[in-house]
N, C-alpha and C positions, 0 to 999 in steps of 0.2 A: 504494500500500500504506500501511497505517497500523499503528502499533505496537499498537493495540488490536484488531487483526484476530483473533488467537486467542481473546481474551476475548469478542469480539463473536460469533464462531462458536459457542463453547461455550454462552454464555448465550442466544444466538439459538435454539439447538436446544431448550433448556428452554422458551423462550417459545412456539416453534412447537408443541411437544408439548402444552402446557397449553391453547393456543388450539384445537388440534385436539380435545382431550378436551372442552373447554367448548362448542365451537361445532358440530363436525361429527358427534360421536357422537349417534346418535338418542335422543330422549327419549320412549320409548314405554311406560315402566312407571309405574304409580301410585307415589306417594311418600308415606310416612307422615311428616308434618311434626311432629306432636306426639302423644305418648301420655302421658296422665296417669291415675293411678289413686289412688283413696282407699279404703283398706281399714280396716274397723273390726272388731276382735275382740270378740265378746260373751262372756258368762260360760260358755257351753257350748263354747268353743273353736272356734266357727264364724267364717268370714270373710264379712263383708258387703261386696261389691265394687261400686264405682262407677267405671266407666272412661269416658274420653273419648278418641276417636281423631279427629284432624284430618288429612284425607287429600287430596292433590292428585291429580287424575285427568287422563290424556290423553283425547282424544275416543274415544267408543265404549264406555266402561265403563257398566254399569248394575247390577252385582251385587257384593255383598261377603259374605264369610263370616268370622265370628269363631269360631275353634276354641278350645275350653277343655278342657284335660286336667285331671283331678283325681285321678290315681293317686298314692298315697303310697309304695307299695312300689317300690323301685328295686333291681334285682338287682346294680347296680354299686356300691352304697353300701358302703364298707368298715366302717362303724360298725354298731352293733347295731340291728336292726330285726326286726319280726315281720310276716309276710304278712297276718295278720288285722287289722293296724293300717291302717284304710282311711278315706278321705274320700268324700263323695258330693256330687253336684250336685243342688241343690234346684230341681226343675222348676217349682215353684209361685211362685218369686220373681223370675222373669225379666221384665225390661222393656227395650224398645229405643226410643230416640228418634233421629230423623234431622233434621239441619239443613242448609239450603242454603248457598250461598256468602255470602249476606247475613245469615247466622245466623237466618233465618226457619225456624220449625219446619214440617216437612212433616207431612201428615196421613196416618196409617196407613189402608190400604185405599182411599184416594183417590189419594195420591201414591206410595205404596210399600206393599209387603206384606212380611211376615216369615214365616219358617219355622223349625222346630226339628227337629233330628235325633231328639230323644226322643219326638216326636209322629209320626215317620215321614213328615214333610212332604216334598214334592218341590220342586226348584228350577225356574227358568224354562225349563229344557230338559227337564223331566219326569223328572229323575234324583233319587234319594233325597238329601236333605241329610245330609251326613256329614263327618267330619273328614278332613283330608288330612295325612299318609297315614291310611288307615282303621285304627282301633285301638279297643280297648275302653277304658272309663273316659275317654271324651272326648265332649263334646257340641259341635255346630256350630250357630251362630245365623246365619240366612240373611236378607239384605235385598235386595229387588229394587225399584229406583227406576224407575218405569214410563217416564218421559221421558228416562232417562239421567242420569248424574252431572253436576253442575256442576263447574267447574274445581277448586273446593275444597268439600269436604263434611265435616260433623262427625257422628260416630256415638257415641251415649251408651248404655252397657250397664249395667244393674243386675242382679246375680245373687248367689247365695249358695252357698258351699262349706261343707258341714257336716262336722264332725270334722277340720278342718284342723290343729288343735293336737294335739301328742302330749305326754302327761304322763308324766314319769319320777318316781322316788322323790325326786330332789333338784333337779329343775328342770322347767320346761315349755318346749316348743320349737315354733316355727313355722318349718318348713323348706320353702320353696315356690319353684317355678320358675313365674314369671308369663308369660314370653314366650320362645319359641324363635324368634329372629330369622330363622333360615333358612326359617321358614314365613311370613315377612313380606317381601313384595316390596320390594327396595331398602333394607331396614333401616328404622331409625327415627331421625329427625333430632334430636329432643329429647324428654326424658321426665323426669317427676317422679312418684315414688310415695311416698305417705304411709301409714304403718300406725299407726292409733290403738289404743293399749292402755290403756283407761280404768282409772284408779286405781293405776297403776304408776309410781313415781318413776324418774327417769333412773338413779339408783344401782342400781336393781334390773333394769335392762335392758342387754342386750348384743346387738349387731347386726353382721352382716357381709354384704357384697354379693359376688356371684360372677358369673362368666361374661363379664365385660367387661374390656377393657384400661384403661378410664378410667371413673371415677364417684366420687361422694361419698356417704358415709353419715354422718348426724348423729343423735345420740340426745339427746332432751330428755324432760322429764316427760311421760309418757303418749303419747309420739310418737317414731316413727322415720321419718326422711326419706331417700329415695334420689334422687339427682339425676344424670342421665346426659345428657351433651351429644350423644352419638351412640351408637347401638346398631347395629353393622355387621351385614351379612347373616349372617355365620357366627358371631355371638355369641348369648348368651342372657341373660336377666335373671332372676337367682335371688337369694334372700336367706334368711338364717337369723337368727332372733331367739330369744334365751334370756331367760326371764322367771323371776326368782327366786321371787317370791311365789306362793303356792298359791291363785291367784284363779280357776282354771278348774274347772268341774265337768263333766268329759268323760265320754263313753260308755265302757263297760268295754273296748271294743276299742281305744280310744285311750289307755288307762291301763296303762302298762307297768311291771312290778314289777322295775325295775333302776335302778342309779345310772349316769347318763350324762354328768353335767356335765363332769367332768374330761377324759373321753375326747373329748368334743366340742371343748372349749377347746384341748386339745393338738393336735387335728386342724387347727383353724382357725389356730393359731399357726404350725404347720409349713406350712400352705397359704399363709399370708401371707408367710412367709420365702422360700419357693421362688418365689412370684409376684413378689416384689420383685426376686429374682435374675433372673428372666426379663425383667422390665421393664428392669433394668439392662443386660442383654445386648442387648435391642432398642435401648435408648437409645445404647449404645456403638456399635452398628452404624450407627445413624442419624447420630450425630455424626461417626463415622468416614467415612461416605459424603460428607459435606460437607467434611471435612478432605481427603479424596482429591480432591474437586472443586477446592478451592483449590490443592492441590499440583499438580494437572494444569494449572491456569491459569498457575501460576508456571513450570512446565516448558515449556508452550506459548509463554509470553512469551519465555523464554530462547532457545527454538528460533527464534522470529521474528527476534530480533536477530542470531542467528548464521547462519541459513539462508534467511530469507524477506525480510528488509529489503533494499531496493534500495540499491545503492552511491550515494554522493553524487556527482552529476555536476559536471563543471567548468563547463558552461554553465548559467547561472541566469537568463537573460533571459526576459521574458514573451512576446516575439515573436521569431520567426525569419522574415525577410522574403524568403528565397529557399529553393530546394529544399535540404534538408539533405544529400541524397545521391541518386545516380542509380540507385536501385533501381526495379524494376518495381513497379506498384501492389500486386500480390499479395505481393511480398516485404516491402514496407513494412507491409502489413496484418498479415502474419505476425509482424513485430516489434512492431507497435503493440498487437495484440490477443492477445499472449501465445501465439503458436503457432496461432491459429485463422485460417482462411480464410473470409471473409464472402461472402454472396451478391452484394454490391456489387462484389466483386473480379472477377467475370465481366464485368460491364458495363465496369468500369474498364480491364480488360485489353483488351477489344474496342476501346474508344475509343482506348487507347494505341496499338494496332496501326494504327488509322486515322490517328491523329496522326503516326505514324512512317512512314505510307504503305506499309505492308505490305498493308493493305486500303484500299479506297476505298468511299465512299458515293455512291449515285446515287438520283435521285428516282423512277426506275422508272415514269415517266409518271403519277404520282399527281396528282390534281386539287388546285387551290389551296384548295379548301374542305374537303378531307379532314381529319377530326379525327384519324384514325390512319392516316397515309400508309404505304403499303407500300414502304418504302425497300428498296433492293437493296444488299447488301454483296458486293464483288467482290475476288478476289485480284489483287494487282498482279503482272502477269507478269514485270516487270523487277526485282522485289525478290529479295534473297538471303535465303531463309527459313532457311538453315542457321545463321545467326548468332543466331537466336532461342533463348530458353531452352525447355526441354522443355514447360513448362506453356503457353507461348505457342504453340508448334507444335501442342500438343494441342488448344488452343481452335480453331485454324484447321481442324484435321482434324474436330473435333466439329461445327462449324457448316457449313463449306464442303463437306467431303467426305461426312460422314454425312447431314446434313439437306439440303444443297444438291446441286449437280451436279458437284462437284470444282473449280468455278471461281467460282461465285457462289451466293448464297442470298438470299431475301427475308425481310423481317420476318414476313410472314404464314406463310411456310413453317416458320420457327422455332416459331411459336406452335402451328401445327396438327400438326406432326410427331408429338408424343407422343400425339395423339388417334387416330392411324391404327389402332393395334392395341396389344395388350398387349406384344408383342415390341418394337415401336418405342418404347413408353414405358419399358420396361426398359433398352433400349439407350441411350436419352437419359439416364436416371438413372445408368447405369453410366459414361457419359462425364463427367457432372457430378462423380461421385465421383472419377474418375481425374484430373480437373482439380485437385481439392483435393489429392490425393496428390502429383501432380507439382509443384504450387506449393509444397508443404511441402518437397519434396526440393530444389527450386531454392533455397529460402530457408535451408535448414539449413546450407549451405556458408558462411554468413556468421558463424557462432558468435555468434548473438545472445544465447544463454542460457547460464547457468552450467553448466560441465561437472562431472560427478561428483555432481550433486544427487540423481540417482536412487539411487545407492549410499548416500548419506547418509540419504535418506528411508527406505530399507529398514532401517537401524539404528534410526531414530527410532520405528518401529512397535513396538519392544519395550516402550516405556513404557506402551502401552495395557494391558499385563498388570496394572498396578496397579488400575485400576478394574474390570477383568474378574475378577481374583481376588476383589476385595471383593464384586462382584456374585455370584460363585459361592458365597461363604461365606454371604451374606445369603439367597440362594435355597435353599441346602441347609438352613440352620437354619429357614427359613420353612416348608419343605415336610415336613421330617422330624418325627416324634413323639419328643420327648425324654422318657424315662420319668420323670426326676426333676423335670420342669417340669409344673405343673398345667394350663397352657394352651399352645397352639401359638403360637410367636412370629409376630408380624405385621411382616415386614420389607419391606412393599410399597414404602414411600417410599424406604427405603435402596436397594432394587433399582432403582427408577426413577432416583434421583439417580446412582448408579454406572453404570447402563446407558447413560443419556443422555450422561454424561461420557465414557465410552468411545467411543460413536458420534461425539460431537462432536470428540473428539481425532483419531479416524481421519479424519473429514471435513476437519479442518484440515490434517493431514499430506498428504492427497491433494491439497489445494488449493495447496500450496506451489509456487510458480514464482518464478524469479529470473533476471533478465537479467544477462548478463555486464557487465563494466565498459564494454566497447565498446558493447554493446547498450543499456545504460541511458543512456549518453551520447547515442546517436543517437535513442533514444526521446524523451529530453527535448527534443531539437531538433525532432523531428516534432510533438511535443505543442505546442511554441511556434509551429511553422508552422501547425498547425490553428487555434490561437488568432488568429494573424494573419489567416487566411482569414475568420474570423468577424468581425473588427473592422476590416479595412482600409478599409471604406467610411467610417469615422469619422475616418480619418487625413488631416488636411489637408496634411501634408508628404509624402504618398506619391504619387509620379508613377505613373499607371497605365501599365504596359507594354503592348506590343502583343498582338494576338490569339494569336500563336504561343506566347508565354509563358503566357498564361492557359489555352490549351488544354492545355499541359503541367501547369499547376497543377490543372486541373479533374479530370484522371484520378485524382489523389491525393485531391482533395476528395470524389470519388465513393466511394473506399474508406474515407475518414474520415467519411463520412455527413453531410457539410455542403454538398454540391453545390448544393442548392436555395437555401440562404442566401447562398452565394457568388454565384449567378446574380442574386438579387434586388439585391445591391449593384452588380454589374457593369452591370445594365440602366440604373442611374443614372449610373455613372461612364463607361460605354462605350456611346455612342449607337448605335442600330441602324443609322443611316445609314452609319456607318463600315464596316459589313459589305459594303455595295454596292461599295465602292472597294478593299476589302482582299481580294486573291486568295489570301492565305496560309492562310486558314481551311480546316480539313479537316472539322470537324464542328460547331463552335460556331455558325456562321452558317448552317448547313445548313437549308434550308427556310424562310428568313426571309420569304418571300412567302406562306407557308401560313397557314391559319386558326389563330388563337390563338397566333401565333409568340411564343416567348421564346428567349432565348439558349440555354437548355437543351432546345430542342425535340427535337433528334436524341437527345441524352443521355436525356431522359425517355422517348422512344418506344422506344429500345433496351432501357432498363431495364425498362419495362413488358412488353416482348415476352419477355424472359428470364424474368421472374417469372411471366407467364402460361403460358409453356411448362412451367415446373417444376410449376405448379399443375395443368395439364392432365395431365401425366405421372402425378402422384400420384393424380388422380381416376381415370384409366384403370386404373392398377394396383389401386386399391381396389375398383373395380367388378368387375374380373376375379376378384380373390380372394374377393369376396362371393359370386360365382356358383359358384366351384369349392370353397368351403369349407363344411363342415357345421356350423361353429361361429359363433355370434353374437358381438358385441362388447359389447361392453358394460362426708379419710379416703377412702381410696380403696377400690375394689373389689379383692378377691382374684380372681385367675384361677381356673381349675379349677372344680370344682363341689362343692356340699354335698349333691348327689344328692337335691334336694328333690322333693316331689311336684308335680303339675301340669304345666304347659307349654302348648303351643298357639300359635296365630298368627293372622294377619289377611291375607286374600287377596281378590282381586277379579278381575272380567273384564268 
């Protein structure tokens, strides 16, 4: 354990989340990387538009639509308006240019074709070109690239909206919605819009931006600039410009005989105030979510030192050169691996029963050139099986009685038994699960782990209410419509931070395990013993004991997953010739005359056999379930709106 464990878990959860979002979520939508527009107002109050769209496409796209709404009347506008005050789309001024990924211009009617809703043109599917959703006072500009889109394409549109400016007695106004981002797939990454107002000094211009959480509005002589780093899917790009000078000569329908300047300015001031309040609320929630994150990290760290940090053991040596205790290998594994029983413990327990002569190994007349000899495992009729622990008795019943004939079993029979039938496979798996259960029951009598930890953990779960409550507040304020706020709050990041904090804290509390003073002392010794098994070959001062001792050590090396490395060292330190004269060996020298013999010959053969049997069982069960089941697997912007005319989007397929 480490004192940084709770912090690692919490921040690891964040890292995993963002890696998942960045790597595993499919990238199937087109992305508008850049939208720029240059708007020039002429003396008639018309807008001359020049737009550039830089778009990244996934494979398969060949078509785009630029929908352009030009309605000025908005039924939701709280300020004065007249339904007769209208703008129009100039059908004679449209021009479209298309550029490939290398900025090379494509040739119309050779590389691509265009279509217009106002001409009644059809798209590549034979359907009428029209805005989405279909509505009046909206035109759609269609482009079909015959060979499909490059990874990145640029589309340039020139068009004109007549009658865009509204003239009052005391001021002229351009109030326009340029983009509805919910009609633009994936939003817009970056955008700059310039509005040229020839002949008007900065002192006679006022400008506001709407519909976005973030953006900058600057006013200069003859120029208003809007800069947006990101236009999200549910936002829109809208602006209002007031022009003091009487420079426009508009049509009669756009010339309203009312004073509107003060009413508009009061509206914009109130909108700015409430927008800033909404931004402040969202900022407080965001900062608060990170404050809760830090607080939970502090709480988790304190919990670690009180409930999770292991006791300081008395033993501090690097090596322990003898068995720390006379536990069975499964009991030792239960202590070492924090209450888990490993697959290796089946092999280790079987070998330990052979070593202790409750079971015996026989060659079963296998040939000396057999790569996988069919060894026989027999019960010793003279052994007292009543002294064995429940999991040891269960293992004998599992292999000898269930798979074998109540007195013996061969390696091949163990491997093939789960392949007999679905019933046999299920029985084999049931016995495997029961071995784990009984091994844990045998091990639990030693009090290896801290008592009362489960009750303490149940109380620690209460702290998760802090990020959960914060998540709830952020979610409610994000989803609800607050009448006095001009825009919906976007608390997505605050919800992500508080939500992941809660999940990570719960994950940490669930993961808390602590050994008792006795358990940690013995774990430390077993850990040092494992290190000794890994390094004894390099110890010049270590006299190699006899085979009996090493057979005892090796059953634990099997559960500690270092048996192969121990064998490699023993083959150097313990010559094979010694096996021919040592009759005390029960399994280490077994089969020393066989093909490819190593000291772990029997150990490896038994381990492979158990693993093969488990694999065969799972395959049999899976095949049966597949047959019987019918299921497969598998200056900023103000929020709100000035209710400007226009709108529209950009879409593709």
